[in-house]
ZAKOL-745671 format. One record per residue (C-alpha): x negated, y negated, z. Coordinates in steps of 0.25 Angstrom, whole numbers, plus 5000, padded with zeros to 4 digits. Each point is the difference from the previous one (the first is absolute). Last residue first. Layout:
% residues N
XYZ;...
***
This chain:
% residues 509
455752484927;501249965009;499649955013;499950115011;500849985013;499350035014;500850105007;498950115000;499249915009;498649974995;498750015007;499950155003;499950074986;499950155001;498650044999;499550094989;499550125006;498750055006;500050135009;499650094988;498849904996;499649934988;501349944995;500350024985;500850125003;501149925007;500349944986;500650134995;501249995009;500549904990;500449855005;500549955014;501450034998;501249924997;500150054985;499650145000;498650044995;499550094988;500849954989;499250044992;499350145001;499450024987;499149885000;499449964986;498650034999;499249914990;500649875005;499850045014;498550024998;499849874993;500849925010;499250065011;498749984993;500449854998;500349975014;498649955005;499749944986;501349925001;499549945013;498749974994;500649924988;500949925009;498949965009;499049964989;501049914994;500349935013;501350025008;500649895008;500149975015;498749925001;500349934987;500249865007;500449894990;500949935009;501250024990;499650154999;499950015015;501449945002;500650104990;499350115008;500649965013;501449984996;500050134991;499750085013;501249945007;499749925012;500250055014;501049915008;499449965013;500150075014;498550025001;499950125009;501450064996;499949994985;498550045000;500350125009;499050075009;500250135006;499350095010;500550144998;500050125009;499550144999;500350085012;499150065011;500450095012;499250005013;501150035010;500449915012;500849904991;500049904989;499550064986;498549974998;499749934987;499450044987;499949914988;500849944988;499649864996;501149934992;499949884991;501249934994;500749954988;501250074999;500550014986;498950024996;498649995002;499950085014;498650035005;499850125008;498850035009;500050155004;499450075012;500150154998;501350075006;500250095012;501450045002;499950115010;498749935007;500050035014;500450154999;498850014991;499149965011;499349874999;498549994996;500249984986;498549994995;499549924988;501349915000;500750024987;499749914987;500849894997;501249994991;500149874992;501449994995;500449894990;501549984998;501049964989;501550045003;501350024993;500750125004;500150154998;499450004987;500849974987;498749944994;498650045003;498649965004;498850075007;498649975003;499150085009;498649955002;499050115005;498949965009;498750084996;499249884997;500849885004;499049895006;498750054993;500750014986;500650114991;501549965002;500850134999;501550004994;501150095002;501249984992;501549995001;501049974989;501550004999;501049964989;499250074990;500450004986;500250144993;501449964995;501050104995;501249925001;499249884995;500449885008;500849884995;501050015012;499650105011;500350154998;498650044999;499749935013;501050085008;501349945004;500349945013;501050035012;500149895010;500150025015;498549965003;499350044986;500650134995;499550104990;499850024985;498650034996;498849915001;498750024992;498750045005;498549994998;498850055008;498649964999;498750045005;500050164999;500749994986;499149894996;498750085003;499850064986;500149864994;498949955009;500549895010;499049895001;499549975014;500549865004;498849915002;500349924988;501349965006;499449975013;499049914994;501149934992;500749965013;498749945005;499849924988;501549955000;499749945014;498849934995;500649964987;501249935007;499249935012;500350065013;498650005005;498950105002;501050124998;500150115010;499950134992;501350054993;500750135004;501449955005;500049884990;499650104989;501150105004;501149894998;499649974986;499950154997;501450015005;500649894993;499450014986;499650144995;501050075010;501249914997;500550004986;498950074993;499950125010;501550005003;500550014985;499949914988;500850044987;501250055008;499949885009;500249904989;501350074995;500550035014;499849865005;501549975004;499950085013;498750094999;500450065014;500049925013;499550065013;498649954997;498750055007;498749945000;499150085009;498549985003;499350115008;498649995006;499150115005;499250045013;499649865004;498949995011;498750034994;500449984985;500349855003;500949905006;499550025014;499249875001;501049924992;501150025011;499649945013;499349884993;501349954994;499949894989;499550094989;501050125001;501349945004;499749874992;499750084987;501250095002;500849885002;500149984985;500750134999;500949965012;500449874993;500450054987;499449934988;499150114996;501250094998;500549904989;498850044991;499749894990;498850004990;499649855001;499249964987;499449865000;498750055007;499850104990;499849904989;501050004989;500250054986;498950114999;500350035014;501550034997;499750094989;498850085007;500950015012;501250064992;499050104993;499450045013;501450025006;500550084988;498850105001;500150015015;501550045000;501449934999;499449854999;500249895010;501350055006;500149905006;500249864999;499149904993;499849855005;499349914991;499249885005;499849854996;499349915010;498550055001;499850064986;500749884993;500250054985;501250085003;501149924994;499349974986;501250064992;499150104995;499650055014;501550005004;500450084988;498850105003;500450025014;501550024996;499650114990;499050075009;501150015011;501250044992;499950155000;499950005015;501549955000;500249865006;499949935013;498749934994;499749895009;499349884994;499549905012;499549874996;499449905010;500249864997;498949895000;500449875008;500949884997;501250094998;501249994992;499150004987;499850155003;501450034999;500149944986;498850084996;500650135005;501249974991;499149974988;499250135003;501350085001;500549944987;498750054993;500150135007;501450014992;499349974987;499150125002;501250095000;499750145004;500549975014;501349964995;500549885007;501149955009;499449895009;500549975014;499849895010;499950005015;499549885009;501449955002;500450145004;499249985013;500749875005;501350064996;499850135008;499749925012;501349924999;500850124996;499650095011;499550134995;500550145005;499150095007;498749975006;499250124996;500449974986;500750114992;501449974997;500149845002;498749994993;500450094988;501349924998;499249875001;499150054989;501250024990;500649865004;498649944997;499950074987;501449954996;499749865004;498750004992;500650064987;500150144997;499750094988;499350135005;498650014993;499349965012;499249885006;500249955015;499349875004;499849975014;499549875005;499249945012;499649875004;500050005015;499250125000;500850125005;499850055014;501249925006;500650125006;501349974992;499150004987;499350125004;501350075002;500549964986;498750054994;500350145006;501450004996;499549964986;499050114999;500750125006;501550034996;500249914988;498649994995;499850155001;501450034993;499849924988;500449874995;498749945003;499250104991;498849904999;500049915013;499349875000;499549945013;499649865000;499249955011;499549865006;498950015009;500350015014;499350125002;500150075014;498750065004;499650134994;500050145006;
***
């Protein structure tokens, strides 16, 4: 990661009146401000079509910070100090004159500093606006400095391989690749980043992190919420596009990558690209054996009765969109040959949890009698990403007493308990990295395209063969029974999450 950058910085957020800015971006920036991580000369400019003045915009942002910041409600003196750095510009993104006004506003901010200013343009907008805004910024001469002017693009980056390639061509035709930061908030989570520290800073684990010792890997990203207010968007997207192509494949690359020579941005990204390139392509005729889809029906989450996906607002009552996807992938290289990676994600599942499970191969010879091992389990290493950031090692131990009897036990490490410091939100980490100019945690053009290429056969097959059995799993379950058929051996199963208590609340989607 980069060192702290004291260079002046202006963060311009397009779509500043929207939900993402209100719930995520500005609460994150405000926490960075309170932590002293922002440059001494920092400004935030919101741009949107909603008509507001500066004070109305600041009041709107404060409501979001009060509701969604990890720190809770703001204190007046602190908020006023932050709000003094905030301005608003109401503008139609199609209006070139509006970008001229933005250029004037940025120029005025720049004159307040004696040193060159970093300019970050964050597109918290519909994906359809990406190319338009990028072109307007270029024509307004706001992206000419390759080092200090950057564009942040939210996912989804395309909706399939073809559209992602087209969008990449458009952006790289306007900007240099090093100016484009494709953001995936999952990469800002502390435990995701700590996968690298866990693997490459501890000699006890790296030597066994390969096909000789690991039987298979499971990656689960489960949500208890449904589509909430995003029914219209989600019904055109689905679990593969929304989660599998981005979050799960990114996490998988960190689990499977080779040791980097350094932690420079392109070195780390090169290693993750190598993993994506090594994933065995799924032939069209193999999709049904390698991938399972599902859609939630009515059910119960904790004590609340919830409706089926097709009964959600703005969802087609005959929708064939998957709310659950599981896939089996093979990585064809020396380290992982023959080790299946199982990835699953779904909405309205039993509880919110994201985990990585590495299951180790069994001992070559079990010398204990059957009576000693009634609950024998393979050794497992579980890395909890959310909501409990933890690492759990499951192994066999002797039960106290005069009889030789073994039980599986857990050795648990919790980030929160060990370090006793607040864990920053993912957007805090990622925004700070953008302002520092460190692209390590962001997607490069080739990473995006290869990730789409991995899932494209699944999307094509499912588009050609609408499901006949939807809905096929009840809300509050762990997904469709058919997902169990992906596992190689009869004794294998999807592991019940172990790092998160069921009482941990889930934020609204």
